C-alpha positions as a Markdown table, in Angstrom:
| # | Residue | x | y | z |
|---|---|---|---|---|
| 1 | Unk | 21.6 | -57.4 | 67.0 |
| 2 | Unk | 18.3 | -57.2 | 68.8 |
| 3 | Unk | 19.2 | -53.9 | 70.3 |
| 4 | Unk | 20.3 | -52.7 | 66.9 |
| 5 | Unk | 23.4 | -50.8 | 65.8 |
| 6 | Unk | 24.2 | -47.5 | 67.6 |
| 7 | Unk | 26.3 | -44.6 | 66.1 |
| 8 | Unk | 26.9 | -41.0 | 66.7 |
| 9 | Unk | 27.0 | -38.7 | 63.5 |
| 10 | Unk | 28.8 | -35.4 | 63.7 |
| 11 | Unk | 27.8 | -32.6 | 61.3 |
| 12 | Unk | 30.2 | -29.9 | 62.6 |
| 13 | Unk | 27.5 | -28.2 | 64.7 |
| 14 | Unk | 26.7 | -31.2 | 67.1 |
| 15 | Unk | 26.3 | -34.8 | 67.5 |
| 16 | Unk | 23.4 | -36.8 | 66.3 |
| 17 | Unk | 22.6 | -40.1 | 67.9 |
| 18 | Unk | 21.4 | -42.9 | 65.5 |
| 19 | Unk | 20.1 | -46.4 | 66.1 |
| 20 | Unk | 19.4 | -48.8 | 63.4 |
| 21 | Unk | 17.2 | -51.8 | 64.4 |
| 22 | Unk | 16.7 | -54.4 | 61.6 |
| 23 | Unk | 13.5 | -56.4 | 61.8 |
| 24 | Unk | 13.4 | -60.0 | 60.5 |
| 25 | Unk | 11.4 | -60.4 | 57.2 |
| 26 | Unk | 10.6 | -63.2 | 54.8 |
| 27 | Unk | 11.7 | -60.9 | 51.9 |
| 28 | Unk | 15.1 | -61.5 | 50.3 |
| 29 | Unk | 18.1 | -60.4 | 52.3 |
| 30 | Unk | 18.8 | -56.6 | 51.9 |
| 31 | Unk | 15.1 | -55.6 | 51.1 |
| 32 | Unk | 14.1 | -52.4 | 52.8 |
| 33 | Unk | 10.3 | -52.5 | 53.5 |
| 34 | Unk | 10.0 | -49.7 | 56.1 |
| 35 | Unk | 12.1 | -47.0 | 57.7 |
| 36 | Unk | 11.0 | -45.1 | 60.7 |
| 37 | Unk | 12.8 | -41.9 | 61.8 |
| 38 | Unk | 12.3 | -40.3 | 65.2 |
| 39 | Unk | 14.0 | -37.0 | 66.0 |
| 40 | Unk | 13.8 | -34.9 | 69.3 |
| 41 | Unk | 15.0 | -31.4 | 69.7 |
| 42 | Unk | 14.3 | -28.8 | 72.3 |
| 43 | Unk | 11.2 | -30.5 | 73.6 |
| 44 | Unk | 9.7 | -31.1 | 70.1 |
| 45 | Unk | 9.4 | -34.5 | 68.4 |
| 46 | Unk | 9.4 | -35.3 | 64.6 |
| 47 | Unk | 8.6 | -38.8 | 63.5 |
| 48 | Unk | 8.5 | -40.1 | 59.8 |
| 49 | Unk | 7.5 | -43.4 | 58.5 |
| 50 | Unk | 8.3 | -44.5 | 55.0 |
| 51 | Unk | 6.8 | -47.8 | 53.9 |
| 52 | Unk | 7.4 | -49.6 | 50.5 |
| 53 | Unk | 4.3 | -51.0 | 49.1 |
| 54 | Unk | 3.7 | -52.9 | 45.8 |
| 55 | Unk | 4.3 | -50.0 | 43.3 |
| 56 | Unk | 4.2 | -47.1 | 45.7 |
| 57 | Unk | 6.1 | -45.6 | 48.7 |
| 58 | Unk | 3.9 | -44.4 | 51.5 |
| 59 | Unk | 5.2 | -41.4 | 53.5 |
| 60 | Unk | 3.7 | -40.2 | 56.8 |
| 61 | Unk | 5.2 | -37.5 | 59.1 |
| 62 | Unk | 4.1 | -36.3 | 62.5 |
| 63 | Unk | 5.3 | -33.4 | 64.5 |
| 64 | Unk | 4.6 | -33.5 | 68.3 |
| 65 | Unk | 1.9 | -36.3 | 67.6 |
| 66 | Unk | 0.0 | -34.3 | 65.0 |
| 67 | Unk | 0.1 | -35.7 | 61.4 |
| 68 | Unk | 1.5 | -33.1 | 59.0 |
| 69 | Unk | 2.0 | -35.2 | 55.9 |
| 70 | Unk | 0.5 | -38.3 | 54.4 |
| 71 | Unk | 1.5 | -39.0 | 50.8 |
| 72 | Unk | 1.9 | -41.9 | 48.3 |
| 73 | Unk | 4.6 | -41.7 | 45.7 |
| 74 | Unk | 4.7 | -44.0 | 42.6 |
| 75 | Unk | 8.0 | -46.0 | 42.9 |
| 76 | Unk | 8.2 | -49.4 | 41.3 |
| 77 | Unk | 10.3 | -52.0 | 43.2 |
| 78 | Unk | 13.7 | -52.3 | 41.7 |
| 79 | Unk | 15.9 | -55.4 | 41.5 |
| 80 | Unk | 19.5 | -55.8 | 42.5 |
| 81 | Unk | 20.3 | -55.9 | 38.9 |
| 82 | Unk | 18.5 | -52.6 | 38.3 |
| 83 | Unk | 20.4 | -50.9 | 41.1 |
| 84 | Unk | 23.7 | -52.3 | 40.0 |
| 85 | Unk | 23.2 | -51.2 | 36.5 |
| 86 | Unk | 22.3 | -47.7 | 37.6 |
| 87 | Unk | 25.4 | -47.5 | 39.9 |
| 88 | Unk | 27.7 | -48.6 | 37.0 |
| 89 | Unk | 26.1 | -46.3 | 34.5 |
| 90 | Unk | 26.0 | -43.2 | 36.7 |
| 91 | Unk | 29.8 | -43.0 | 37.0 |
| 92 | Unk | 31.2 | -40.3 | 39.2 |
| 93 | Unk | 31.5 | -40.3 | 43.0 |
| 94 | Unk | 28.5 | -40.1 | 45.3 |
| 95 | Unk | 29.7 | -38.5 | 48.5 |
| 96 | Unk | 26.7 | -39.5 | 50.6 |
| 97 | Unk | 27.1 | -43.1 | 49.6 |
| 98 | Unk | 30.9 | -43.0 | 50.3 |
| 99 | Unk | 30.3 | -41.6 | 53.8 |
| 100 | Unk | 27.4 | -44.1 | 54.5 |
| 101 | Unk | 29.7 | -47.0 | 53.5 |
| 102 | Unk | 32.5 | -45.6 | 55.7 |
| 103 | Unk | 30.1 | -45.4 | 58.7 |
| 104 | Unk | 28.7 | -48.9 | 58.1 |
| 105 | Unk | 32.2 | -50.3 | 57.8 |
| 106 | Unk | 33.2 | -48.6 | 61.1 |
| 107 | Unk | 30.1 | -50.1 | 62.9 |
| 108 | Unk | 30.9 | -53.5 | 61.6 |
| 109 | Unk | 34.6 | -53.3 | 62.3 |
| 110 | Unk | 34.4 | -52.1 | 65.8 |
| 111 | Unk | 32.1 | -54.3 | 68.1 |
| 112 | Unk | 32.3 | -51.7 | 70.8 |
| 113 | Unk | 30.1 | -49.5 | 68.6 |
| 114 | Unk | 27.2 | -52.0 | 68.4 |
């Protein structure tokens, strides 16, 4: 798991390589504290860092090493019960969530992908 999980996503126009590297934390299992995205295309680099803080989310974005966005958004931390309640009450089918679960299941089911 130290190398992370590797996958290739296809969007019909091309393939996108994805690496997920979890980092150990003292927070309860499943807690997302920070997500860093790095994309490279045609010699240009885009990096985004999204960090959960007490009652806010801090978002920073750099293009080719130059900061282009630095914002804080108010977003109270939600518990598992809050999220489950929302999922049950929202009803309907969320295609993004369904595709994400399928991709996660494929990664877990096929050790050759990790």
